C-alpha positions in Angstrom: 0.0 0.0 0.0 1.4 3.4 -0.9 0.4 6.5 1.1 1.4 9.5 -1.0 1.2 12.9 0.6 2.0 11.6 4.0 2.4 15.0 5.5 -1.3 15.7 4.8 -2.4 12.9 7.1 -3.2 13.6 10.7 -1.9 11.3 13.4 -5.4 9.6 13.8 -5.5 8.9 10.1 -2.0 7.5 10.1 -2.8 5.3 13.1 -5.9 4.0 11.3 -3.9 3.3 8.2 -1.2 1.4 10.1 -3.7 -0.5 12.3 -5.9 -1.8 9.5 -3.2 -3.1 7.1 -3.0 -6.9 7.1 0.0 -8.6 5.6 0.9 -5.8 3.2 3.8 -3.4 3.2 3.1 0.3 3.7 5.2 2.7 1.8 4.7 6.3 2.9 5.9 9.2 0.8 5.7 12.8 1.8 7.5 16.1 2.3 7.2 17.8 5.6 7.8 21.2 3.9 4.8 20.9 1.6 1.1 20.7 2.5 0.5 20.1 6.2 -2.4 18.2 7.8 -5.3 20.2 9.0 -5.6 17.7 11.9 -3.2 17.2 14.8 0.2 15.7 14.4 3.2 16.3 12.2 3.2 12.6 11.2 6.5 12.7 9.2 8.3 14.1 12.2 6.5 11.7 14.6 7.6 8.7 12.5 11.1 10.0 12.3 11.2 10.2 16.1 9.6 6.8 16.5 11.6 4.9 13.9 14.8 6.8 13.9 16.2 9.0 11.1 18.1 6.2 9.5 14.9 4.3 8.8 13.5 7.2 6.8 15.3 7.7 3.5 15.5 11.3 2.2 15.7 12.5 -1.4 18.4 15.2 -1.6 18.2 15.9 -5.3 15.5 16.4 -7.9 14.8 14.6 -11.2 12.0 16.8 -12.6 14.2 19.8 -13.2 16.6 19.1 -16.0 19.3 21.8 -15.9 21.7 22.5 -13.0 20.1 25.9 -12.5 16.6 24.5 -12.3 17.7 22.0 -9.7 19.5 24.6 -7.6 16.6 26.9 -7.8 14.1 24.2 -6.8 16.2 23.2 -3.8 16.6 26.8 -2.7 12.8 27.2 -2.6 12.6 24.0 -0.6 15.2 25.2 1.9 13.3 28.4 2.5 15.8 30.5 0.5 13.1 32.1 -1.7 14.7 35.5 -2.3 17.9 33.9 -3.4 16.0 31.4 -5.6 13.9 34.1 -7.2 17.0 36.1 -8.0 18.7 33.1 -9.6 15.6 32.0 -11.6 14.8 35.5 -12.8 11.2 35.3 -11.6 9.2 38.5 -11.4 7.7 38.8 -7.9 4.5 40.8 -7.4 4.0 42.0 -3.8 0.5 41.3 -2.6 -1.1 43.8 -0.2 -1.3 42.7 3.5 -4.4 43.2 5.5 -4.2 44.3 9.1 
């Protein structure tokens, strides 16, 4: 069974998924820096703590972006270096108004 978008599951949903599986392997895929669950529990971090960091493989590169520049820019966005990534990519940034 593959659970894609693991970070969007709440801890109760993850418990339900793991407790109902019978004789199958569960492969969970997710990115803690993408969409978060609207329910309680950062499940990826909880699993990392419970299973240990060595049991949770991590992708450190990207395949979708073809050029070195695209890969570097993508990883910068993921690491929270948006301003630097925007400058490298040449994106035009439009500032949206903030409401008090």
